[in-house]
All heavy atoms as an XYZ file, in Angstrom:
667
protein
N      54.506     48.918      1.224
C      54.458     47.560      0.708
C      54.931     46.609      1.807
O      55.961     46.816      2.416
C      55.359     47.454     -0.520
C      55.404     46.069     -1.110
S      56.501     46.005     -2.542
C      55.275     46.010     -3.814
N      54.173     45.570      2.059
C      54.547     44.653      3.130
C      55.525     43.594      2.624
O      55.511     43.204      1.466
C      53.306     43.981      3.720
O      52.714     43.147      2.768
N      56.360     43.166      3.543
C      57.355     42.152      3.242
C      56.676     40.785      3.206
O      55.748     40.523      3.964
C      58.425     42.191      4.338
C      59.570     41.269      4.114
C      60.621     41.440      5.208
O      60.874     42.577      5.616
O      61.149     40.420      5.642
N      57.144     39.916      2.310
C      56.598     38.563      2.248
C      56.865     37.854      3.569
O      57.972     37.914      4.097
C      57.250     37.772      1.099
O      56.985     38.452     -0.116
C      56.691     36.369      1.018
N      55.847     37.210      4.101
C      55.962     36.503      5.363
C      55.922     35.007      5.086
O      54.998     34.525      4.432
C      54.823     36.893      6.300
C      54.794     38.383      6.612
C      53.699     38.714      7.585
O      53.785     38.401      8.758
N      52.642     39.339      7.084
N      56.923     34.307      5.571
C      56.978     32.868      5.324
C      57.244     32.106      6.612
O      57.833     32.622      7.561
C      58.065     32.494      4.284
C      57.780     33.125      2.941
C      59.444     32.861      4.769
N      56.805     30.874      6.599
C      57.119     29.901      7.634
C      57.887     28.788      6.927
O      57.430     28.271      5.907
C      55.848     29.346      8.304
C      55.107     30.476      9.038
C      56.195     28.193      9.249
C      53.724     30.102      9.525
N      59.054     28.463      7.425
C      59.856     27.372      6.862
C      59.370     26.063      7.474
O      59.228     25.949      8.693
C      61.334     27.613      7.189
C      62.290     26.483      6.955
C      62.681     26.202      5.517
N      62.919     27.321      4.660
C      64.105     27.837      4.345
N      65.202     27.372      4.891
N      64.189     28.831      3.487
N      59.085     25.083      6.631
C      58.623     23.775      7.086
C      59.681     22.752      6.701
O      60.103     22.684      5.542
C      57.263     23.408      6.448
C      56.815     22.026      6.890
C      56.210     24.451      6.810
N      60.114     21.963      7.683
C      61.091     20.902      7.439
C      60.447     19.556      7.712
O      59.712     19.394      8.684
C      62.314     21.082      8.333
C      63.117     22.299      7.985
C      64.447     22.315      8.718
N      65.203     23.479      8.285
C      65.811     24.305      9.113
N      65.786     24.101     10.406
N      66.463     25.344      8.631
N      60.761     18.615      6.832
C      60.224     17.256      6.949
C      61.363     16.285      7.241
O      62.425     16.375      6.631
C      59.562     16.833      5.633
C      58.488     17.775      5.162
C      58.731     18.666      4.118
C      57.226     17.785      5.749
C      57.754     19.540      3.670
C      56.240     18.648      5.310
C      56.512     19.523      4.276
O      55.540     20.382      3.842
N      61.138     15.348      8.127
C      62.145     14.359      8.487
C      61.631     12.953      8.185
O      60.445     12.683      8.301
C      62.501     14.482      9.968
C      63.128     15.801     10.275
C      62.488     16.923     10.736
C      64.486     16.167     10.088
N      63.384     17.956     10.848
C      64.623     17.514     10.463
C      65.612     15.476      9.642
C      65.837     18.190     10.413
C      66.824     16.153      9.595
C      66.924     17.488      9.982
N      62.531     12.083      7.798
C      62.282     10.645      7.620
C      61.054     10.388      6.725
O      61.041     10.803      5.578
C      62.168      9.965      8.979
N      60.040      9.708      7.246
C      58.866      9.343      6.440
C      58.114     10.573      5.936
O      57.521     10.540      4.861
C      57.923      8.445      7.244
N      58.148     11.667      6.682
C      57.492     12.900      6.221
C      58.225     13.444      4.999
O      57.609     13.902      4.040
C      57.448     13.940      7.336
N      59.559     13.362      5.012
C      60.348     13.804      3.862
C      60.035     12.915      2.657
O      59.867     13.410      1.542
C      61.835     13.743      4.176
C      62.698     14.163      2.992
C      64.165     14.011      3.269
N      64.547     14.875      4.383
C      65.798     15.125      4.732
N      66.791     14.578      4.066
N      66.066     15.910      5.741
N      59.949     11.629      2.872
C      59.630     10.712      1.772
C      58.240     10.996      1.208
O      58.042     10.997     -0.005
C      59.733      9.262      2.250
N      57.269     11.260      2.075
C      55.898     11.517      1.620
C      55.798     12.847      0.862
O      55.118     12.938     -0.156
C      54.938     11.509      2.807
N      56.482     13.866      1.356
C      56.429     15.183      0.706
C      57.283     15.214     -0.562
O      57.026     16.000     -1.472
C      56.893     16.268      1.669
N      58.317     14.385     -0.593
C      59.219     14.377     -1.730
C      60.261     15.484     -1.686
O      61.014     15.676     -2.636
N      60.286     16.228     -0.580
C      61.254     17.306     -0.385
C      61.641     17.356      1.091
O      60.910     16.858      1.953
C      60.697     18.677     -0.818
C      59.373     18.976     -0.106
C      60.523     18.769     -2.320
C      58.822     20.367     -0.379
N      62.778     17.986      1.375
C      63.246     18.102      2.760
C      62.643     19.304      3.477
O      62.428     19.274      4.681
C      64.765     18.189      2.793
N      62.395     20.373      2.716
C      61.816     21.569      3.334
C      61.179     22.445      2.277
O      61.454     22.302      1.089
C      62.862     22.348      4.121
C      63.989     22.912      3.307
C      65.022     23.613      4.179
O      65.377     23.098      5.249
O      65.462     24.699      3.756
N      60.316     23.325      2.748
C      59.674     24.292      1.861
C      59.238     25.493      2.679
O      59.114     25.421      3.895
C      58.492     23.675      1.124
C      57.333     23.229      1.997
C      56.246     22.530      1.192
O      55.896     23.017      0.104
O      55.752     21.491      1.661
N      59.035     26.607      1.983
C      58.536     27.825      2.614
C      57.053     27.981      2.291
O      56.645     27.822      1.141
C      59.292     29.051      2.096
C      60.727     29.097      2.590
O      61.023     28.470      3.625
O      61.551     29.755      1.940
N      56.270     28.291      3.307
C      54.838     28.518      3.146
C      54.585     30.010      3.378
O      54.909     30.533      4.447
C      54.031     27.665      4.142
C      52.538     27.953      4.012
C      54.314     26.179      3.932
N      54.044     30.684      2.374
C      53.728     32.103      2.488
C      52.430     32.251      3.283
O      51.441     31.565      3.007
C      53.595     32.748      1.088
C      53.181     34.210      1.212
C      54.905     32.623      0.323
N      52.458     33.154      4.276
C      51.288     33.390      5.129
C      51.031     34.891      5.219
O      51.919     35.697      4.950
C      51.492     32.782      6.536
C      51.555     31.265      6.479
C      52.738     33.344      7.211
N      49.825     35.253      5.623
C      49.462     36.661      5.793
C      49.764     37.163      7.193
O      49.647     38.347      7.466
C      47.978     36.860      5.499
C      47.641     36.642      4.036
O      48.494     36.938      3.180
O      46.531     36.171      3.753
N      50.094     36.265      8.084
C      50.354     36.595      9.482
C      50.398     35.298     10.266
O      50.520     34.221      9.679
N      50.290     35.375     11.582
C      50.292     34.150     12.384
C      49.165     33.212     11.970
O      48.075     33.656     11.597
C      50.079     34.661     13.812
C      50.560     36.077     13.780
C      50.207     36.578     12.401
N      49.453     31.911     12.015
C      48.456     30.880     11.700
C      48.514     29.812     12.785
O      49.500     29.698     13.509
C      48.708     30.231     10.312
C      48.557     31.236      9.197
C      50.069     29.555     10.253
N      47.467     29.027     12.873
C      47.494     27.911     13.813
C      48.277     26.754     13.190
O      48.440     26.680     11.965
C      46.070     27.449     14.158
O      45.500     26.773     13.053
N      48.752     25.872     14.025
C      49.445     24.689     13.525
C      48.510     23.862     12.647
O      48.937     23.310     11.633
C      49.993     23.855     14.689
C      50.776     22.610     14.308
C      51.940     22.935     13.382
C      51.263     21.902     15.561
N      47.234     23.820     12.974
C      46.257     23.114     12.150
C      46.192     23.725     10.751
O      46.217     23.001      9.748
C      44.860     23.141     12.801
O      44.932     22.476     14.062
C      43.827     22.464     11.923
N      46.133     25.055     10.667
C      46.082     25.723      9.362
C      47.353     25.463      8.559
O      47.286     25.202      7.351
C      45.891     27.233      9.543
C      44.530     27.599     10.094
C      44.456     29.055     10.528
O      45.419     29.582     11.134
O      43.396     29.664     10.257
N      48.498     25.496      9.220
C      49.752     25.237      8.527
C      49.815     23.804      8.031
O      50.187     23.542      6.886
C      50.939     25.537      9.445
C      52.304     25.308      8.816
C      52.547     26.284      7.656
C      53.401     25.421      9.856
N      49.420     22.869      8.873
C      49.416     21.452      8.479
C      48.485     21.239      7.287
O      48.845     20.559      6.322
C      49.015     20.578      9.665
C      49.179     19.098      9.390
C      48.937     18.257     10.616
N      47.637     18.545     11.190
C      47.306     18.329     12.454
N      48.177     17.844     13.299
N      46.098     18.608     12.869
N      47.310     21.839      7.318
C      46.375     21.717      6.193
C      46.976     22.298      4.911
O      46.810     21.735      3.829
C      45.052     22.416      6.505
C      44.237     21.699      7.582
O      44.576     20.543      7.933
O      43.272     22.311      8.077
N      47.698     23.408      5.046
C      48.311     24.048      3.872
C      49.387     23.162      3.251
O      49.442     23.029      2.027
C      48.901     25.405      4.261
N      50.227     22.533      4.085
C      51.279     21.703      3.502
C      50.714     20.413      2.913
O      51.178     19.941      1.877
C      52.448     21.417      4.479
C      53.134     22.707      4.880
C      52.021     20.631      5.685
N      49.689     19.872      3.535
C      49.048     18.669      2.981
C      48.423     18.994      1.626
O      48.536     18.219      0.675
C      48.002     18.109      3.972
C      47.099     17.093      3.300
C      48.709     17.483      5.173
N      47.804     20.169      1.502
C      47.182     20.571      0.237
C      48.215     20.735     -0.876
O      47.895     20.556     -2.057
C      46.407     21.874      0.421
N      49.456     21.031     -0.517
C      50.520     21.176     -1.518
C      50.977     19.834     -2.085
O      51.667     19.804     -3.094
C      51.733     21.868     -0.893
C      51.513     23.312     -0.575
C      52.692     23.835      0.242
N      52.635     25.271      0.310
C      53.627     26.072     -0.036
N      54.773     25.586     -0.441
N      53.486     27.379      0.054
N      50.640     18.757     -1.403
C      51.103     17.419     -1.800
C      49.916     16.448     -1.847
O      49.887     15.458     -1.124
C      52.173     16.928     -0.811
C      53.294     17.896     -0.640
N      54.350     17.961     -1.514
C      53.509     18.873      0.294
C      55.179     18.922     -1.122
N      54.681     19.497     -0.044
N      48.936     16.729     -2.716
C      47.672     15.985     -2.690
C      47.788     14.503     -3.086
O      46.958     13.707     -2.682
C      46.784     16.739     -3.679
C      47.752     17.399     -4.601
C      48.943     17.755     -3.753
N      48.765     14.142     -3.845
C      48.894     12.751     -4.304
C      49.839     11.942     -3.424
O      50.369     10.920     -3.861
C      49.394     12.731     -5.756
C      48.473     13.450     -6.727
C      47.096     12.812     -6.823
O      47.015     11.565     -6.858
O      46.103     13.545     -6.850
N      50.053     12.395     -2.188
C      51.021     11.731     -1.313
C      50.349     11.199     -0.052
O      49.166     11.404      0.174
C      52.118     12.727     -0.923
O      51.607     13.660      0.015
N      51.153     10.559      0.778
C      50.708     10.069      2.085
C      50.974     11.108      3.177
O      50.924     10.791      4.361
C      51.464      8.783      2.443
C      51.173      7.604      1.565
C      51.962      6.359      2.006
N      51.810      6.106      3.431
C      52.827      6.069      4.309
N      54.053      6.261      3.936
N      52.595      5.834      5.583
N      51.278     12.348      2.785
C      51.698     13.345      3.767
C      50.658     13.573      4.865
O      51.019     13.688      6.033
C      52.065     14.662      3.081
C      52.760     15.689      3.963
C      54.058     15.136      4.546
C      53.031     16.964      3.204
N      49.394     13.609      4.520
C      48.352     13.829      5.537
C      48.418     12.754      6.617
O      48.352     13.057      7.815
C      46.975     13.853      4.890
N      48.555     11.521      6.191
C      48.639     10.400      7.131
C      49.899     10.515      8.003
O      49.849     10.321      9.214
C      48.673      9.096      6.331
C      48.872      7.849      7.140
C      49.017      6.624      6.245
O      48.542      6.628      5.094
O      49.644      5.666      6.725
N      51.020     10.844      7.379
C      52.289     10.905      8.106
C      52.322     12.063      9.089
O      52.669     11.878     10.265
C      53.484     10.968      7.125
C      54.788     11.150      7.881
C      53.540      9.724      6.263
N      51.962     13.284      8.656
C      52.046     14.421      9.582
C      51.036     14.298     10.715
O      51.233     14.891     11.775
C      51.930     15.798      8.884
C      53.072     16.007      7.913
C      50.591     16.009      8.243
N      50.008     13.506     10.513
C      49.031     13.294     11.572
C      49.587     12.574     12.787
O      49.036     12.680     13.876
N      50.702     11.851     12.616
C      51.311     11.122     13.731
C      52.674     11.690     14.126
O      53.348     11.154     14.992
C      51.451      9.612     13.422
C      50.079      8.983     13.229
C      52.346      9.359     12.236
N      53.065     12.788     13.500
C      54.376     13.384     13.762
C      54.418     14.142     15.085
O      53.438     14.749     15.491
C      54.743     14.373     12.654
S      55.304     13.614     11.133
N      55.611     14.134     15.686
C      55.928     15.111     16.720
C      56.267     16.396     15.972
O      56.749     16.342     14.835
C      57.139     14.665     17.529
O      56.854     13.482     18.228
N      56.018     17.526     16.598
C      56.236     18.805     15.916
C      57.082     19.720     16.794
O      56.868     19.802     18.007
C      54.886     19.490     15.599
C      55.112     20.829     14.914
C      54.009     18.580     14.747
N      58.035     20.375     16.148
C      58.793     21.444     16.797
C      58.421     22.748     16.106
O      58.381     22.815     14.883
C      60.303     21.239     16.625
C      60.946     20.050     17.303
C      62.413     19.966     16.909
C      60.808     20.155     18.807
N      58.152     23.775     16.901
C      57.973     25.126     16.371
C      59.162     25.903     16.901
O      59.252     26.154     18.112
C      56.641     25.754     16.815
C      56.557     27.196     16.342
C      55.464     24.941     16.292
N      60.083     26.222     16.005
C      61.363     26.764     16.457
C      62.074     25.669     17.235
O      62.201     24.554     16.766
N      62.463     25.959     18.427
C      63.122     24.976     19.296
C      62.124     24.335     20.267
O      62.510     23.478     21.061
C      64.241     25.658     20.091
C      65.313     26.290     19.236
C      66.263     25.263     18.651
O      66.625     24.304     19.346
O      66.622     25.433     17.469
N      60.867     24.766     20.211
C      59.874     24.324     21.189
C      59.124     23.089     20.716
O      58.455     23.127     19.689
C      58.826     25.416     21.439
C      59.343     26.728     21.930
C      58.213     27.754     22.148
N      57.089     27.668     21.223
C      56.944     28.402     20.135
N      57.868     29.275     19.791
N      55.889     28.272     19.373
N      59.174     22.001     21.483
C      58.327     20.859     21.153
C      56.860     21.234     21.412
O      56.558     21.927     22.376
C      58.763     19.760     22.118
C      59.957     20.277     22.838
C      60.031     21.755     22.623
N      55.990     20.788     20.530
C      54.562     21.033     20.684
C      53.966     19.837     21.413
O      54.198     18.700     21.025
C      53.893     21.222     19.305
C      52.392     21.326     19.442
C      54.464     22.449     18.612
N      53.211     20.110     22.439
C      52.602     19.020     23.199
C      51.536     18.334     22.356
O      51.203     18.769     21.258
C      51.980     19.555     24.486
O      50.834     20.323     24.188
N      50.980     17.283     22.890
C      49.951     16.539     22.160
C      48.584     17.192     22.292
O      47.580     16.590     21.963
C      49.901     15.092     22.661
O      49.621     15.087     24.047
N      48.541     18.420     22.763
C      47.280     19.142     22.894
C      46.699     19.529     21.542
O      47.114     19.030     20.498
N      45.769     20.434     21.551
C      45.049     20.850     20.354
C      45.948     21.680     19.436
O      46.349     22.783     19.804
C      43.827     21.661     20.786
C      42.969     22.117     19.625
O      43.264     21.733     18.470
O      42.005     22.856     19.877
N      46.254     21.185     18.214
C      47.107     21.948     17.305
C      46.459     23.257     16.848
O      47.156     24.169     16.415
C      47.344     20.997     16.132
C      46.289     19.965     16.232
C      45.860     19.898     17.671
N      45.154     23.375     16.968
C      44.485     24.631     16.609
C      44.834     25.736     17.598
O      44.702     26.916     17.285
C      42.975     24.426     16.548
N      45.304     25.364     18.788
C      45.660     26.353     19.811
C      47.127     26.768     19.730
O      47.545     27.676     20.444
C      45.361     25.779     21.199
N      47.910     26.120     18.864
C      49.328     26.438     18.726
C      49.486     27.488     17.632
O      49.083     27.266     16.489
C      50.144     25.172     18.376
C      51.607     25.525     18.142
C      49.999     24.126     19.475
N      50.062     28.634     17.974
C      50.246     29.726     17.019
C      51.645     29.644     16.417
O      52.636     29.513     17.138
C      50.038     31.093     17.696
C      50.329     32.229     16.729
C      48.621     31.199     18.247
N      51.703     29.709     15.087
C      52.975     29.727     14.365
C      53.078     31.088     13.685
O      52.171     31.495     12.963
C      53.043     28.592     13.317
C      54.400     28.593     12.638
C      52.742     27.240     13.952
N      54.191     31.759     13.928
C      54.372     33.112     13.396
C      55.311     33.124     12.195
O      56.203     32.281     12.101
C      54.930     34.013     14.497
C      53.907     34.270     15.588
C      54.470     35.058     16.755
N      53.423     35.348     17.725
C      52.917     34.452     18.565
N      53.340     33.208     18.550
N      51.970     34.792     19.415
N      55.095     34.052     11.288
C      56.036     34.201     10.169
C      57.465     34.313     10.686
O      57.703     34.931     11.730
C      55.586     35.499      9.493
C      54.135     35.621      9.840
C      54.025     35.064     11.239
N      58.389     33.687      9.978
C      59.781     33.689     10.383
C      60.176     32.484     11.210
O      61.357     32.211     11.394
N      59.187     31.746     11.703
C      59.488     30.560     12.495
C      59.689     29.350     11.579
O      59.275     29.354     10.422
C      58.374     30.264     13.504
C      58.300     31.302     14.604
C      57.344     30.941     15.710
O      56.148     30.725     15.424
O      57.793     30.889     16.856
N      60.330     28.330     12.136
C      60.525     27.066     11.439
C      59.720     26.001     12.162
O      59.753     25.917     13.392
C      62.018     26.664     11.426
O      62.751     27.667     10.726
C      62.224     25.317     10.753
N      58.991     25.203     11.384
C      58.215     24.096     11.931
C      58.797     22.806     11.376
O      59.026     22.690     10.174
C      56.722     24.220     11.551
C      55.939     23.000     11.992
C      56.131     25.489     12.151
N      59.046     21.851     12.267
C      59.616     20.578     11.848
C      58.657     19.449     12.188
O      58.150     19.375     13.300
C      60.970     20.358     12.536
C      61.931     21.496     12.221
C      63.333     21.245     12.713
O      63.881     20.173     12.398
O      63.866     22.123     13.405
N      58.417     18.590     11.195
C      57.565     17.418     11.371
C      58.469     16.195     11.502
O      59.182     15.846     10.575
C      56.608     17.252     10.188
C      55.520     18.291     10.163
C      55.623     19.401      9.339
C      54.405     18.161     10.967
C      54.626     20.363      9.314
C      53.396     19.120     10.945
C      53.501     20.223     10.121
N      58.430     15.556     12.687
C      59.286     14.415     12.969
C      58.432     13.171     13.212
O      57.782     13.053     14.257
C      60.120     14.688     14.224
C      61.034     15.899     14.127
C      60.467     17.067     14.888
C      62.406     15.542     14.618
N      58.411     12.243     12.254
C      57.637     11.019     12.427
C      58.203     10.185     13.579
O      59.378     10.347     13.934
C      57.804     10.285     11.101
C      58.254     11.308     10.142
C      59.029     12.316     10.951
N      57.396      9.263     14.110
C      57.932      8.365     15.129
C      59.094      7.561     14.524
O      59.006      7.114     13.393
C      56.760      7.450     15.456
C      55.557      8.115     14.913
C      56.002      9.016     13.812
N      60.146      7.445     15.290
C      61.313      6.684     14.809
C      61.348      5.338     15.535
O      61.056      5.263     16.707
C      62.614      7.436     15.139
C      62.751      8.725     14.378
C      62.359      9.926     14.932
C      63.276      8.732     13.091
C      62.485     11.113     14.235
C      63.405      9.915     12.381
C      63.015     11.103     12.960
N      61.713      4.307     14.791
C      61.915      2.996     15.399
C      63.213      3.043     16.181
O      64.218      3.532     15.690
C      61.965      1.910     14.329
N      63.181      2.575     17.394
C      64.392      2.583     18.220
C      64.971      1.187     18.315
O      64.375      0.204     17.900
N      66.157      1.137     18.874
C      66.696     -0.211     19.076
C      68.133     -0.316     19.010
O      69.001      0.348     18.896
């Protein structure tokens, strides 16, 4: 019997407001692309602005910042934490 595989997703600031929660676990069958993970979390919150917000977020996978390259090329593995950080106003 295989162990449940999850990716922990954390939302910050406007992403937290859009999702209505600070974090959640997404069950996966194995490694997924960042695009697949983003689509999965957006589908969990269909009546929200989450799709719009995560589309402009900086992303951390574990401790690693994800570049602005193709999110389909970024692999997220079970057991990792992904954080969506919206742009913050500075000043």
